[in-house]
MARKOLRO-899777 format. One record per residue (C-alpha): residue number from 0; residue in three letters; z, x, y. Coordinates in nm, 2 decimals, padded with zeros to 4 digits. Last residue first. Layout:
BEGIN
<atom NUM,"Ala",<Z,X,Y>>
...
! end
This chain:
BEGIN
<atom 222,"Arg",<10.94,14.14,08.11>>
<atom 221,"Gly",<11.18,13.89,08.15>>
<atom 220,"Arg",<11.42,13.99,07.86>>
<atom 219,"Pro",<11.35,13.68,07.67>>
<atom 218,"Asp",<10.99,13.70,07.74>>
<atom 217,"Ser",<10.85,13.36,07.73>>
<atom 216,"Ser",<10.87,13.36,08.13>>
<atom 215,"Arg",<10.68,13.66,08.15>>
<atom 214,"Ser",<10.42,13.53,07.95>>
<atom 213,"Asn",<10.35,13.20,08.13>>
<atom 212,"Val",<10.35,13.41,08.47>>
<atom 211,"Ala",<10.06,13.60,08.36>>
<atom 210,"Asp",<09.90,13.30,08.22>>
<atom 209,"Leu",<09.94,13.13,08.53>>
<atom 208,"Arg",<09.81,13.44,08.71>>
<atom 207,"Gly",<09.51,13.45,08.51>>
<atom 206,"Arg",<09.42,13.08,08.50>>
<atom 205,"Met",<09.43,13.12,08.89>>
<atom 204,"Gln",<09.18,13.44,08.87>>
<atom 203,"Ala",<08.99,13.22,08.63>>
<atom 202,"Leu",<08.97,12.93,08.86>>
<atom 201,"Glu",<08.87,13.14,09.19>>
<atom 200,"Asp",<08.60,13.28,08.98>>
<atom 199,"Pro",<08.44,12.96,08.86>>
<atom 198,"Leu",<08.50,12.79,09.23>>
<atom 197,"Gln",<08.27,13.07,09.41>>
<atom 196,"Arg",<07.93,12.99,09.27>>
<atom 195,"Ala",<07.99,12.59,09.35>>
<atom 194,"Ile",<08.18,12.66,09.66>>
<atom 193,"Met",<07.89,12.85,09.78>>
<atom 192,"Ala",<07.63,12.57,09.68>>
<atom 191,"Leu",<07.85,12.31,09.88>>
<atom 190,"Ala",<07.83,12.54,10.19>>
<atom 189,"Glu",<07.45,12.58,10.15>>
<atom 188,"Ala",<07.39,12.20,10.11>>
<atom 187,"Asp",<07.62,12.16,10.40>>
<atom 186,"Asp",<07.43,12.40,10.61>>
<atom 185,"Ala",<07.09,12.24,10.52>>
<atom 184,"Asp",<07.21,11.90,10.61>>
<atom 183,"Leu",<07.28,12.04,10.93>>
<atom 182,"Met",<06.95,12.19,10.98>>
<atom 181,"Gln",<06.75,11.88,10.86>>
<atom 180,"Glu",<06.99,11.67,11.10>>
<atom 179,"Val",<06.86,11.92,11.41>>
<atom 178,"Ala",<06.50,11.88,11.34>>
<atom 177,"Glu",<06.54,11.51,11.32>>
<atom 176,"Pro",<06.68,11.55,11.68>>
<atom 175,"Gly",<06.41,11.76,11.85>>
<atom 174,"His",<06.20,12.05,11.76>>
<atom 173,"Arg",<06.28,12.32,12.05>>
<atom 172,"Leu",<06.53,12.14,12.24>>
<atom 171,"Cys",<06.71,12.03,11.94>>
<atom 170,"Glu",<06.73,12.34,11.78>>
<atom 169,"Thr",<06.86,12.52,12.09>>
<atom 168,"Leu",<07.13,12.26,12.12>>
<atom 167,"Val",<07.22,12.27,11.75>>
<atom 166,"Arg",<07.24,12.66,11.74>>
<atom 165,"Ile",<07.44,12.68,12.06>>
<atom 164,"Ala",<07.67,12.45,11.97>>
<atom 163,"His",<07.73,12.62,11.64>>
<atom 162,"Ile",<07.79,12.94,11.82>>
<atom 161,"Gly",<08.04,12.76,12.06>>
<atom 160,"Cys",<08.22,12.66,11.75>>
<atom 159,"Asp",<08.25,12.99,11.62>>
<atom 158,"Arg",<08.37,13.11,11.97>>
<atom 157,"Thr",<08.62,12.81,12.00>>
<atom 156,"Glu",<08.75,12.91,11.63>>
<atom 155,"Ala",<08.79,13.27,11.71>>
<atom 154,"Met",<08.96,13.22,12.06>>
<atom 153,"Leu",<09.19,12.93,11.84>>
<atom 152,"Ser",<09.29,13.24,11.61>>
<atom 151,"Leu",<09.36,13.45,11.90>>
<atom 150,"Tyr",<09.59,13.20,12.07>>
<atom 149,"Asp",<09.75,13.13,11.76>>
<atom 148,"Gly",<09.86,13.48,11.74>>
<atom 147,"Met",<09.96,13.46,12.09>>
<atom 146,"Met",<10.18,13.15,12.04>>
<atom 145,"Gln",<10.36,13.35,11.74>>
<atom 144,"Ala",<10.41,13.65,12.01>>
<atom 143,"Ala",<10.52,13.39,12.28>>
<atom 142,"Arg",<10.79,13.26,12.05>>
<atom 141,"Glu",<10.91,13.57,11.95>>
<atom 140,"Gly",<10.93,13.72,12.32>>
<atom 139,"Asp",<11.12,13.41,12.45>>
<atom 138,"Arg",<11.20,13.44,12.83>>
<atom 137,"Arg",<10.96,13.68,12.95>>
<atom 136,"Ala",<10.66,13.53,12.75>>
<atom 135,"Ile",<10.73,13.17,12.80>>
<atom 134,"Arg",<10.53,13.09,13.09>>
<atom 133,"Arg",<10.23,13.28,13.04>>
<atom 132,"Leu",<10.20,13.14,12.68>>
<atom 131,"Asp",<10.25,12.79,12.82>>
<atom 130,"Gly",<09.97,12.87,13.07>>
<atom 129,"Ala",<09.73,13.04,12.78>>
<atom 128,"Leu",<09.77,12.72,12.53>>
<atom 127,"Ala",<09.66,12.48,12.80>>
<atom 126,"Glu",<09.35,12.70,12.86>>
<atom 125,"Met",<09.27,12.71,12.49>>
<atom 124,"Ile",<09.33,12.36,12.43>>
<atom 123,"Ser",<09.08,12.31,12.71>>
<atom 122,"Leu",<08.83,12.53,12.54>>
<atom 121,"Leu",<08.89,12.38,12.20>>
<atom 120,"Arg",<08.79,12.03,12.36>>
<atom 119,"Tyr",<08.48,12.19,12.50>>
<atom 118,"Tyr",<08.36,12.32,12.16>>
<atom 117,"Leu",<08.42,11.98,12.02>>
<atom 116,"Val",<08.24,11.78,12.26>>
<atom 115,"Ile",<07.94,11.99,12.24>>
<atom 114,"Pro",<07.95,11.98,11.85>>
<atom 113,"Asp",<07.97,11.61,11.82>>
<atom 112,"Ile",<07.72,11.53,12.12>>
<atom 111,"Val",<07.43,11.73,11.95>>
<atom 110,"Pro",<07.36,11.49,11.64>>
<atom 109,"Ala",<07.33,11.19,11.85>>
<atom 108,"Pro",<07.09,11.29,12.08>>
<atom 107,"Leu",<07.18,11.30,12.45>>
<atom 106,"Ile",<07.24,10.95,12.65>>
<atom 105,"His",<07.60,10.93,12.57>>
<atom 104,"Leu",<07.70,11.26,12.76>>
<atom 103,"Glu",<07.59,11.08,13.10>>
<atom 102,"Ser",<07.94,11.03,13.22>>
<atom 101,"Ile",<08.02,11.40,13.07>>
<atom 100,"Val",<07.76,11.56,13.32>>
<atom 99,"Ala",<07.96,11.69,13.61>>
<atom 98,"Ala",<08.26,11.80,13.40>>
<atom 97,"Phe",<08.01,11.97,13.09>>
<atom 96,"Ile",<07.87,12.15,13.41>>
<atom 95,"Arg",<08.20,12.28,13.54>>
<atom 94,"Asp",<08.36,12.35,13.17>>
<atom 93,"Asn",<08.45,12.73,13.19>>
<atom 92,"Ala",<08.81,12.69,13.21>>
<atom 91,"Gln",<08.89,12.94,12.99>>
<atom 90,"Ser",<09.08,13.15,13.24>>
<atom 89,"Ser",<09.10,13.52,13.14>>
<atom 88,"Leu",<09.46,13.61,12.98>>
<atom 87,"Thr",<09.72,13.86,13.15>>
<atom 86,"Pro",<09.96,13.92,12.87>>
<atom 85,"Val",<10.33,13.96,12.96>>
<atom 84,"Phe",<10.51,14.26,12.83>>
<atom 83,"Asp",<10.85,14.36,12.79>>
<atom 82,"Gly",<10.97,14.11,12.55>>
<atom 81,"Ser",<10.94,14.31,12.27>>
<atom 80,"Arg",<10.76,14.01,12.07>>
<atom 79,"Ile",<10.48,14.06,12.34>>
<atom 78,"Arg",<10.42,14.45,12.27>>
<atom 77,"Ala",<10.40,14.35,11.88>>
<atom 76,"Ile",<10.13,14.10,11.96>>
<atom 75,"Leu",<09.94,14.34,12.16>>
<atom 74,"Val",<09.97,14.60,11.87>>
<atom 73,"Ala",<09.88,14.35,11.62>>
<atom 72,"Ala",<09.57,14.22,11.83>>
<atom 71,"Asp",<09.44,14.58,11.85>>
<atom 70,"Ser",<09.44,14.67,11.52>>
<atom 69,"Ala",<09.25,14.34,11.43>>
<atom 68,"Thr",<09.00,14.39,11.69>>
<atom 67,"Pro",<09.05,14.21,12.04>>
<atom 66,"Thr",<08.83,13.91,12.13>>
<atom 65,"Gln",<08.72,13.93,12.46>>
<atom 64,"Gln",<08.40,14.07,12.47>>
<atom 63,"Glu",<08.31,13.77,12.19>>
<atom 62,"Leu",<08.46,13.54,12.40>>
<atom 61,"Ala",<08.24,13.62,12.70>>
<atom 60,"Val",<07.96,13.61,12.51>>
<atom 59,"Val",<08.05,13.27,12.40>>
<atom 58,"His",<08.12,13.19,12.76>>
<atom 57,"Ala",<07.76,13.25,12.88>>
<atom 56,"Arg",<07.61,13.05,12.60>>
<atom 55,"Ile",<07.81,12.76,12.69>>
<atom 54,"Glu",<07.71,12.73,13.03>>
<atom 53,"Ala",<07.33,12.78,12.94>>
<atom 52,"Leu",<07.33,12.55,12.64>>
<atom 51,"Leu",<07.51,12.28,12.87>>
<atom 50,"Ala",<07.23,12.32,13.14>>
<atom 49,"Arg",<06.96,12.34,12.91>>
<atom 48,"Gln",<07.08,12.01,12.73>>
<atom 47,"Ile",<07.16,11.84,13.04>>
<atom 46,"Asp",<06.78,11.89,13.16>>
<atom 45,"Thr",<06.64,11.81,12.84>>
<atom 44,"Glu",<06.85,11.45,12.82>>
<atom 43,"Arg",<06.74,11.39,13.21>>
<atom 42,"Glu",<06.36,11.47,13.13>>
<atom 41,"Arg",<06.40,11.22,12.80>>
<atom 40,"Arg",<06.54,10.93,13.01>>
<atom 39,"Leu",<06.28,11.01,13.28>>
<atom 38,"Arg",<06.01,10.97,13.02>>
<atom 37,"Ala",<06.18,10.66,12.87>>
<atom 36,"Asp",<06.21,10.52,13.25>>
<atom 35,"Arg",<05.87,10.57,13.33>>
<atom 34,"Arg",<05.75,10.39,12.99>>
<atom 33,"Arg",<05.97,10.13,13.04>>
<atom 32,"Thr",<05.86,10.04,13.38>>
<atom 31,"Gln",<05.45,10.09,13.27>>
<atom 30,"Ala",<05.53,09.82,13.00>>
<atom 29,"Ala",<05.75,09.57,13.29>>
<atom 28,"Val",<05.45,09.59,13.52>>
<atom 27,"Val",<05.18,09.53,13.26>>
<atom 26,"Val",<05.39,09.23,13.15>>
<atom 25,"Trp",<05.44,09.12,13.52>>
<atom 24,"Gly",<05.09,09.16,13.57>>
<atom 23,"Phe",<05.00,08.93,13.29>>
<atom 22,"Ser",<05.22,08.67,13.42>>
<atom 21,"Leu",<05.04,08.69,13.74>>
<atom 20,"Phe",<04.71,08.67,13.60>>
<atom 19,"Leu",<04.82,08.37,13.40>>
<atom 18,"Gly",<04.97,08.21,13.70>>
<atom 17,"Ala",<04.66,08.25,13.90>>
<atom 16,"Ile",<04.49,08.11,13.63>>
<atom 15,"Val",<04.68,07.80,13.61>>
<atom 14,"Ala",<04.70,07.76,13.99>>
<atom 13,"Gln",<04.32,07.75,14.02>>
<atom 12,"Gln",<04.31,07.50,13.72>>
<atom 11,"Ser",<04.54,07.27,13.91>>
<atom 10,"Gln",<04.31,07.29,14.24>>
<atom 9,"Pro",<04.00,07.23,14.03>>
<atom 8,"Ser",<04.19,06.89,13.91>>
<atom 7,"Leu",<04.32,06.90,13.54>>
<atom 6,"Tyr",<04.25,06.71,13.24>>
<atom 5,"Ala",<03.87,06.59,13.26>>
<atom 4,"Asp",<03.78,06.88,13.48>>
<atom 3,"Leu",<03.89,07.11,13.21>>
<atom 2,"Pro",<03.58,07.06,13.00>>
<atom 1,"Pro",<03.34,07.15,13.28>>
<atom 0,"Met",<03.14,06.90,13.40>>
! end
């Protein structure tokens, strides 16, 4: 007599075996589902990053072309200050892809999210500032000139931030999030090393200026 016959009827044994096979099937299906979901998530991450990279790269090129030289910027600001010139500023609302995927941004690797969000945030500030500048240019030339200076500074900052986002996205697509972390750590280390190299010279210059001030203040004739 089979060992289980003393405890379970043949029908119960069949039910137990069927239940075990069914449970095993659930485990297999669940594992396959998790692998499929992980693969789809990776594919979606890659698609979003490639789309954002293309959008950011295209606009950074446009910013490079729109950025005036220092002399041209000075002439432009002077003309605005005179009150007889209203600048024609290109629209910077280059965020259609970002707006379309913003609800999925959280699925991207953590190191790439901050540079992307910061870039598009600066882009929106540029757009708002351009609108304010156009409205105020004919009414207050001095204020408009100050705003134009701020706009050009913001344009340069946005361009630099876009270049950084391009670096991060490119590195992540090629080598993964860990490589991005290593790249950012290397950037931080290089920045600290540069500060360490420049700091002694800057301190020496400050001491020289302080010594010159002290020597003049100690001269009763103010020389």
